[in-house]
Each structure stands twice: as structure tokens, then as C-alpha cells.
N, C-alpha and C positions, 0 to 999 in steps of 0.2 A: 471316918468311915462315911461310905456313903451313906446319903439318905434317899427316904423314899416319900414323894410327894404327900404330904398331910392328906391328900384328897384321894386315895387310891381306896378302893374297895378293900372291904376283908381277903385274907390267904385263910383256905383250910390246908390244917397239916394233918398226914396219916403217917404216922410213925412211933407202930404201939410198941415196936421191943427197945429198951433200951432206954437213954435218954435223949434220943434227937430230936425226941417232938417238943421238949420243955427248951432244949437251946435253941433249936431253931427259932421257938415263939419269943424268945428273950431275945436273939437279934434282930427281929421284925417289930418287938417292942422296941426296942432301942434304935430302929432305923424312921421310927412314927408309923407304923400300918398297922392295923388291927388283925389278930390271925383266932382261928379259932381249931384247937384240937378236936380232932374224930379218935374216938372209941376204934373201930375197925369198919369194915367196907359199908358195910348198911350206915350205920350214925352217917357213915362221910355222903353217901348219897341221898341223905335225906336232907343234905345241908346242900349241894349245885342247885345255883342257881343262876339269875342272870344276872345278878348283881354282885355276886360271887369274882373276885380281883385276880386272879389263879390261884393255883393249888400245888403243895409242896409233899410226896410220896415218898419214901422209901418202897425202893426196889422189893423187900422180900415180903412188905406188904399187899403187894400185887401179883405176887409168885403163884400163889398157890389159893386165891381169893377168887370169889364168883365176882366177875366183872359185867355179867348184865344189866344192871341194875347202871351201873356208870357209861357205859359204852351206848344203852339206848338211853339217856341223856346226850349223849356226845353228838348221838344222830341227830337229831332231835334239834338241836341248838336253831335260832331263827337265822337266818341268810345274814346276819348283819355279823355274829358272833363266833369264835375259832376258842375255845377254852385254853389256855395255857397250863400245861402240868408241867412242874420240875422232879424230875426223878431223882432219887438221890441212889447212888448203887456204893459199890465194894470196888473197890481199886480192881480193874483187872475185868468184872462179873459182866458188863455189859459196854457196848461201843454201839453206834450210830449202825452198823452195816451187820451187828451179831444178830441172828437167829430171833431172841428173847428182845431185841432192842426194834427187829423190824414187826412182831407180832402187836409190840406196845406203840408201836407210829401207827398202824395199821388198826388197832382198834381205839387208840386216843386221839388220834390227830393233831396236835399240836403241842411238843412232847422235846422239850429239853433236860439234857443227861448228865450228872453233876457229882462226880466223882466222892466218895470221902475216904479218909478224911481232908477237908477243905476248909480255905482259910475262911474265916469270917466275911469279910469285905466283899470276897468271892461270889460266895450264895448272896448278900445282902444284892451285890450289881445284879444277880442272875434275878433274884426275885422284881429289884425294878424294873429291870428289860421287859421283864414280862407284863411287870403293872403298866409299863408307858405304850407295849403293842394293846392291852385290853381297853384302856384310856380311847385309843385312837380308834376301838372299834364302838366302844358307845358314841363317840364322835359321829363315828357314822350314822349311827342308828337315829342320832340326833339329827342328821341329813336328810336322812331317809322318811321319818316323820312329815320333817319341815318341808319335803316334798310331797308327799301325801296329802297333805295341809293345801297345800299348794293346787293342787290338783282339783282338790274338794273345791278351793274357792272358786276355783275356774271354772268345774261344773256349777257353783250354783250363778254366777257372772252369764253363763250362756242360760240356763234356765229362765234366769230375771228377766235376759233381751230377748226371750223367744228366739233362742237360734237353735240349731242343730248343728251336729256335726256330721261330718264325714272322708271318707276318704277313696282317692282312686289311682289303682296302679297302672303306670306309664308304663309300654301302648298301654289303652285302657281296655282292659278287664275286668280286673274284679273291683266292685265296687263295694261299699259299707257303708251304711247308713248308722245315724241313732233312729232312735225311736223320732225324737221330736222333729228328725230332716224327714222322716217316713210320712209324718204329720203333714208337714209341709208340699211332697207331694202326693199327698191324697191319698195314702197307702195304707195298711192294715201295719201298727207297731210290730208285731210278733212278725212280719214275713223279711222275706229278703231280696233284692233286687243285684240281678246282674247287671253291667253298665247296657246293654241291648237294653235290659227296661229298661234301665235308667233313661237312657234316649227316648225309647218309646212313648214315655211318660209327657216330653214336650211336646208343643204345638211343632206342627212339621215345617212351618217356616222359622222356625229359627234354631231347628236341630243344625242347621251348617254352620249357623255363625260359633255354636258350641264347639264343632269337632274342629272348626280353625282355629278357635283358641286354643284349643291341646293340641292342636300338631305346632302352632309357636309356642304354647312351653315347653316342648320335647326338642324343639328345635332351639332355642332360647333360653330354657330354664326360667322364660316369663314367668309372673303369675299370673291368676285369672281373674278377672272381676266384671262378671256376666249378668243383667236380669234377661230371663227368658220364661213366655207364658206356659203355664204348666195344663194341661188337662187332666182333672180327677178323674176317678174309675164314675161318678155318676155324671160325666160329660160337663160337667163345670171348669170355667174358665180361671186361670189365679196365675198370677202374675212370681215372681219365684226370685230372690236375689242370693246370686252364687257368688264366691271370692273367695279363691284358694289359693297356698302358699306350695309352691314348688319346692321341693326336699328330696335330697338325696342320700340317699343310703352307702356311705363311701364301702365301707366293709360290703355291702352286700350287691355293688353295682345296681341299687334297683331305685326309680326315681318313683315318686307319688306325688299326688294333689293332694296336699293335706285343709280342709276346709271348713267352710260356716255354711249355714244357709238360711235364711228365713222368708217369709210370707209378706210382700208385700201388697198386694189386694189393695189393701184400702186405701194405701199412698196414691199408687197407680187411679187410683178411681176416682179421688181425690184430686189430683192435676188435670186429671181429665174434666172434671167437673169446673175445675178451676176455669182451664182452657175454654170450655163452653161459655163460662160466662167472659170469661175478657172478649172471644169473640162476638158474645152478643152487644157486650158494654163498647167496641170498637166500630161495630155495625153502626150503631147508636151515634155514635157519636158522628161517626161520619155523613150519615141520613141528616143531623143538625148541620153540622158542618155545610153541607149542599145548600140548604133553606136559606142559611144564612149567607153564602154568598151570591144566591138568586138573592135574594131581599136587600144587599147589601154591599153592591160593589164598587161603591166609591171608599170602603174600608175595609180590602182584600188587606196590607203591612202589618195592620191590628187585628185582625181575622187568626192568621199565620204565626205569629208572635205568642197568642196567646194559646193555641196549638202546641206551638213547641214550651211552652212552660210548662201547661201540663203534660208532658212528656214527658218531660226533663223530672218534673217532681215526682211524679207515678216510678221516674227508674230510680229516684232518691227513697222515694219510702222503699221502694222494694228490696234494693240495694241493705239500706239501713236493718230489714227484718231479717234478712240474710244472713245480715254483721253480728244481731243481736243472737240469732240462734247458734252459729259458728263461736263467737268468744263464750258461748256459753259447753257448746263441747269440747272446744279446745280446755276450757278449764279441767271440766271433769275426765278428759283426756291425761291432765297435764298431771291430775292424782293419781291416776295409775298407772302411769309413768314414775311416780315417783315412788311407787312401790316397788315395779320391776327393777329398777335400777337399784337400788337402796338393795334390795335381797342379791340380785344378782355381785354387788359389790360387795358383800357381805361375801357370798357363797364364792364368787374368784377368790378371796384371800384363803381359804379353806382348801378347797383341791388340792392336788398335787397330780393327781391324771393329764400330763401332757395334753390329751384327745378334749378332756373336761376342760381346762382352761383355756382352749381354741374354741371349746363350743360357750364357754361363759363370757370371755372377750368377742363372739360375736354376737353374744345376742344384748352385750350391753350397748356394744357399736350401735345395734339397730334401736334401742331406748334410745340412745343421745340422738341419732336420726329424728324416730321420733319425735322427741322434745323442738329437735330443730324445727319441724312441721308444725307444732305448736306454736312456736313462734309467730310462723308464717301467717297459720289461722289467727290468732291475736293479733299481727300489724293489721291485718283485714278488717278484723273485726272492731276496730282503735284502740284496743286494752294492750298492748305492748308497750313494754317501760321504756320510754322515752330521757337520752339524755341530751337534754337542751343548752344549747350554745347559741353565742352570734358567730355567722357565717359568712365568709365572702364566697358566692357559689363560684364566680371564674376563679377565684384560686382553688378551691376543694376541685372543680372541674381539671384544671389546669393539672393538679397533681396527681391524678389519676390516669394521664392523659396515656402513658406507658402503659397502664393496666388495658383501659378499652383499646387500644390498638391489638393489643397480643388477642384481645377478644373476639375481633372484627376477622382479624387475620389478612394473609398477604393479596387477596382480592376484594377487599375492599377499602375503598378512599376513607377515612374520617378526617372533616372539615370543622374547625373550630370557632367563633367568635367568641369572645370572650372580653368583653371592656371591662377595662381596670376599674373608672371610675363608676363605682356600682355599691349602691345602700347595702346595708348587711339586713342578713334574715335569723329570724330564733328558728333550732331545727337540731336535729340529732345527724350529725356528720356521717357518721356510718351508715344509717339508715337511709338516708339521701343515698349513698354512694351505690348502695345497693340496689334502691329504688333506680338511679340513672343505667348501671350497670344490666338490668332487665331490659330496661328500655331498650339500651344500644346491643344488646344478644338480640333482641325480639326483633328488631330491625334488621341484623344483618342473617335471620336466618329466615327472612320475609327476601331474601336476596339473594337464592344460590349459583349466580350467576355473577354475584360481584358486583357495585355499584357504588354509591355516595351514601353515607349517614352525616348529614351536620347536625349539631350541636349550637345551637345559640341561645346568651344569655343578655335580656332585656327586660327594664322597667315599664312596664304599663299601669296603668290605673284603669278602674273597675265600677262601673255605675252598680248600685246593687244589683244581685242578680240571683235566681233561686240558690244557687250552687257556693254563691259568694257575697261575702259582704260587703258594701263599698270601701273602695280605700287604694293603695299604691301596691303593688305585688310583683316580684320577681318572678320573669314567666322564662324558666328551661325549655326550648324547642327543639325535638328530635324526631328527624325527618330524616326519611328514609326513599329512596326510588325504585321499590319492591313491587310484588305484585298485589297489592294492599286487600281491605277486604271488601265484603261482600254485608250489604244492610243489615243482612239478616247475623253474620258474624261477628260488625261491630255492637250490634244492641247489645250483645252477649260478652263481648269481650272484657268486663269487668269481672263479671262473675264468680265466685272462685272453681277451681276445678275443670274448668271449660277451658277447653285449649284444640287447636287445631292440628298439632302436631299430632306424631304417630307415637304408639306406646311407648313410652319408655323414655322421651323424649322430652316432657314439659309435663307437669303439677300440674298446670293452669293458676298458679300462685303467685306468679310474677306481676301482672300488671294487676290484679287484685288488692297484691301487698302493698306496691307504688299510692292504689287507690286511699287504701285503708290512712296510711303514712299522712298524705294530702290533707285527709278529713282533717284527721288526729292535729294538724299542725295548723287548720283552720284555713284550707288552701282547695285546692281542689285538682283533678287528674282531666285533662279532657283528651279527646281522643275524633281525630278526621281522617275518613279515608274512603276510598273510593277503590275499586276491582280494576287493575292495570295504571292506577294512579300514583302508588305507593301510600304511606299513612304520618301523621304527623301527630304526634305525641306531645301535649304541653303540659307542663310541672306548675303552678300557680301557687308561691310562695305569699305570705304576706311579709312587706314591710318591716324590721325590727324599728321599734321606740327609739326617738334618741336617745333615753337613758340604756337602751342594750346596745349604742354603736360601738362599743368598746367591746372588745371582747369578754367576755364570761370569764371568772378562773377558772381555771379545771380543777376538781380536785384527784388527789392522787388515788388510786386504784386501790382499795385492800389488799395486802398481801398475805394470798393463796395460800403461799405455804406458813401464816404465821403457827405457830405451836401453842397451845393453850394449854397453860399447867393442869397436870393429873391433877382426880380430888375435885373437881368442881360438880355442884350436885346441881342436878337441872329438872326444875318441873317442866312436865311438855306436854301442850295439852292440841287436841285433836279428836274430835268426834268420827275420824275413818279408822276402823283399828287396823285395816292395812296400812295406812301411813303412819301411824302411830307405833305398831309393832316394828317396823324396817326403821323407822329411826331413832328409835330405843336404842335397836342393836348398833345401830352408826354411831351412836353416841358413847353406848358403855365398850365399842371395840376403840371411842378414842380414850379411855380412861373416865370416864366420867359416870356420875351414880346417877340415876334415871329415877323419876317421882311422876305415873303415867297414868295421864286424867281425861276424860272424854270431855269434859264443858267446863265452862268458866263459872259456872257456881260450882262445880267439884273443886276446880281451883285454887279459885278464894278461902275455898272451905280449909284446904292444905295450907294456905299463905295466913290464915288465921289463927290455925292453931300451934303457928309458932315453931312447926321444923324447918330446917338448916333448908334455907332456898339462894342459892348463888343466882342463877338465874333463870328469866321466864322464857322457854321457846312457845307459839303458842299459831295456829293455823288461826287466819283473819276471817274465813265464812263457813261461820259456824251458827247454828240453828241459834235462838232464844237470846243468845249472848256475843257480837262479833269477838274479834279476836283482839281490833281495837277498845272497845267497852271495856272488856277485862283488861285490856293495858292499863287506863284510868282507872280502873276499880284497883288494880293491885298497884299503883301507885302510891293511892290513898292510904293502904296496909303499909306500903316499904314504899319510901321514896326514893332512895336509890338502887333499885334494883333494877339488873341490867335485862332489856327485853327486846326478844330479835322478834319481829314476823311474817309467817310462812305464807308469801301468796301468787298464786298466778297471774291474778291481773298488774295492770301498768301499775298502779302508784297506789300510796296509802290516802284516806282522802283526803279534801284539799282543808285547808286550816290548820294542821295538825302540829303542832310546835314541840312534839314529847322531843326528845331524843331517842328516837326508836330506831333499831335496825331493821332493814328489810330483806328478808332470804325469799330472793326467787323461784318457785316451781317450777318443774325441776329440777333438783341441786342431787349436788355429790357428793361424799365425803367433805373432801378437800376443803369444798365453795361453805360449807357447814360448820369446817371450823377455823373457816378464816371469818366469819359473821360472828359468832362466838369470840373471837378474838377481839371483833373491834367492837363488838358488844360490851365486852369486860372493861376495854383500855377507856371507853366514854365515861366511865366512875371513880377511875383511879383519881 
């Protein structure tokens, strides 16, 4: 006989005449579901609630009864609910197109008619179908609750970040702003603004830039990121950062800008103060230099050399500070992406609607692009994970020559000088290839009318300098014959997000990523350029010590398709509930049992309690006790416990000898499964 899911909700039975009620209840009990027998319609109405799976009702129980309470309950169902009724009719008494059936369908909505006498298997099958439909409704309720919770978390994040929400119809007509945005614009939170009033808030010199940005978004569907001055009602001047995404409602064919705004007045004032301080300092340096020139004409190569060293040192310190800030932001963004990607991946498995699937895929693709962006930021901050091996740079460049030629196009000639006799260097081959490709593409873009790009590799010796230690280096030079850079542009070229390319054609991270990679490898990236004379980019990498001249063995990458046996009990430790929840859902979806804790101390209590734990997964960066400290303490309690540490930073601390698997954030479910398999294999 067909069985009903043991987790099905109870079924109500209303069959006051004959033995229909006990027979139906017995059949349902045998199939594995609970049944509640009701004496009459009033009794039946009191049991109706959201946790009932379905109702089995005889036609005669409804024919002369007062359905007011039942109909009122059906009408008041929440949007996710469509309660199923199974109406037992006598042969020939009702059909879907009979007046009586139509009346019941109109009153009760989700109705299925079943003629008596019926076969027991048919009855159980109909009830099972209704219960499955009801179960899908409960799943829809859960998804709706999760979405509401996500929206609440988003509102919390916006509040914590002092960000206001706003929407603008395109072409610009209707402007909607949250209370926070109204505050940023210096307007009453209870008021409303038309687009004209919104534009009137801006400084008159900034309105044209806003109009141009909106026009470009309408024409190309580009997003908007703009800073403008805002004149408050009290005539004070404030700075506003406005960022918006171009969104198109395909059903209504309506486009709009959906974005956030923030008050950046304090930052702008700090920047202005810093600029004035820099100008004052530079003026003092110039005055002092003039005095030295007049007093010591005989030692002018020394003064100039010192000035150059001071300038380089200032630039290095400036880039170091920016790198630290960028690395911290990228790490936090990794955590946010982790929660977004995990929830999207699970949601993608649940939805069946084709449009929702496309939307989920689009959101997941955007999150992956965000993850790629954080890797570039971490590269600039020298915090990305490098796979170091011995590399022969001439052979590496020769091997990617086809890619380089395709990248520069037919109008540009590629000239290579790649000596075969060359010492090795220790580096990450993939990252070096990416850095070289960025340098070549930049050179190509600097020659819109064509030209020559020369790539040369040579061994050079450097005496100890500000940006390089003394020693032998492999120098890779990429030289173009393009229009070159001004002194101002050259001074900013290595800064993240700085680009001279038009909107949408450059992120401003190519050179900064190559610069961060070179520093992480104890080398340097140097640029020389002048307007009309082209640009020379030099990547300096230390020569490998003799002990490393033989190529390092490359360990096989873990098989991401590895399947971990179900039933593994995993202790999950993360102080961020967003990441903890999404990771737990991913693990449970893989068939594992999850024990969640939010700190190292709580995790050690679980391990000390003797509970079954097959694997420990912990975040690295946690307050009071880091993931590495937890790993050491856990191994003291359970020496053979497999451990996975999740981190967005480059490597685990130096000197770590424990067999611990590193899981790089943000990760997807298949990557999580692969690292679990790897960790479990280490102790088998």
C-alpha cells in the first residue's frame, strides 16, 4: 500500500454518518499519518489551522451545514497557504462541472472529489498527493520567512553603515528616499522629494554631472557612482556619495536606479586637511632644498638622491597604508560574500520557477565576480594565497605568447627577448601570467593606432634600495610606444581603483595587483613614462637560491568532485551568525550533522563533553581565540581530529606544522565538500 511521509501534518476527517470516519482514519493510520475525527462542522472549524495537512470531508456533511466559519478561515489563509480539501461523494452525485461541485470549489478553493466506494490505495494516494502539496506550501512559507529575515538583516546593515536607500525611475521622474537618505540630503524625514527637488538639493556646479551620469545609465544601463555637494536647508554645504544599480523590470519594461547614499563630508574635510598639510610640507621641503642648493652647490647628485629616496619612501608608506585598509575591507567583504553565496546556492536548489532560477543564477554570478574582485584587492594588499614554485620566466612567457598575441590584436607587434640561460625565481606562475597580461593589455590600450610592445627578460644586480634589498633579480620589462603618462598620472598609477580609462573599461586594479604581487614576492614593480614617449614597466623578482633551482614538486589539487560519506558529524565554529547559518545549511544539504558554536571556548566545551565529532571547521579570525589557537587546543583533547580552517587571508601563520586543511573564503558548496574530503583523508 502507498505510504505517506512520516513527517506529514495531521489530517482532519469530517464524516458524521456511517463508518466512513473510522475507516478513513484507519487507512491513514496504516499509511503512517495522524487523523483527527471531527463530530460536526463546528467541531471541524475549531481544528482548522496552518499546521493541518489536509481535510477529508463527506459531501453530505457539507450539503446542509453552515460553512460560514470554514469559508472565513479559507479566505483568511496567508499568501503561502492553499489548504487542500478531499470531498468524498457518492457515485454520480458530483463531478467537477456540476453546480454543487462548482459551489464547493468556489467556497473552499483547493478541492479534490473522490467517489465512494473507493479502493483503499486510491484513497491513501489522493491524501498523499494532498499532503505533498501542503508540504510544498510549508517550504514556500520557510523561504518567505528567510527572505524577510534577509531583508531585515539588510536593513540592519544599512543602518549600521549609515547608508540611506533611494530609488529613481528612468527617465528621471519619481524619486523615493528613505529617512536616512533624507537626512543625508538635509531634509525632513517625514517629507518627500520629486526628482526636480532632489536635483535642487545639489550644488549648481554638480547638477550637470548628475544629469550626464543618469543619461549614460539610460543609454547603456550602466550603474552610477558619483560624489556631489549638497546644500542643506540651513545653507551649509555637505558631500554625498551616491551609488545606484541600473535595474530593469522586464515584465513592466520599466527601468530604475536602486541605490544607497551616505554623508562623506567628514572624509572630504579630512582629505582637504591632509592635502593642505601635504602642500605645506612640500613647500617647506622646497624651501629647505633651495637653501641647500645655494649653500652646497658642490654636492647637488647627493641632495637629489636624498629627495628621490624621501619621495619613494613616502610613496611606499602611502601604498602600505592603503594596502592595509584594502586588505581589511576585502576580508570583511569576503565574509559578506560567503553568506550571500551560501544562501543563493541553497535557494537555487529549492526554486523551480524558471524566472527565479535565472535571477538566482544571476545573483550567484554577481557574487562570484565580487569574490574575484576581493582576490584582486587581496593581491594589492599582499594577502592573497600564492602557490610558490621554481619558475623559468623566459619559458613561462614563451608558453603564453599565443595568448599575448591574441590579446594585443593584429595592429600591435609583439617583440620578445627571452634568453634560455636564465636563473630560476620563486613565484606563483598563474599570478605572474596574470600580472604580465595586465601590463601588456595596458600597453596595447596606450597605442590605439598600433605600435610595438617589447618584452625582455634579463638578470640584474641591485644595490640595497628603498624598495629592494641588495641581490640578484630577474627583471621583466614591458615597453610600449604609446602616448605615455604625465607626472601626475604616473604618481597615482599604482593606487587601487585609479584608472584613466573610460567608465566600464577598467577597474584600476591591474597595476596595483601586479605591484602587490611583486612586494609579496620580495620584488618590486617600477614604472617610467613621459607624455608622447611611451611607458616602461619593470617587474623585479629575486633570483631563487641554489637549493630551489630544481622545480618544486607540484602537489595534485584536491578533487573537488570527491564525495564525502553522509552521516559525518561536524563541529562548526564561526562568530558571524550570517556565515555560520549559511555554512550549516550547506553542510546539512550535503547530508552531514552540524553542531554550531560561536566561539573557541564553546567549541572546546563540546569537545570536552564527549559528544561525537568527526570533523572541526573553524573560522580563523575570531575574537579572544583564533581558529589556529582553537585547533591546537582541540588536538590536545582529540589528537586525531580532522580540522579545516576557513580564512580569506593568504596563508596560515608561519611555523604551523599541524596537518590542517585551509579553506579559502568565499567558498561554494563543492569547494567545501572537497576540503572536507581532504581533511578526512589525512587521518585515515
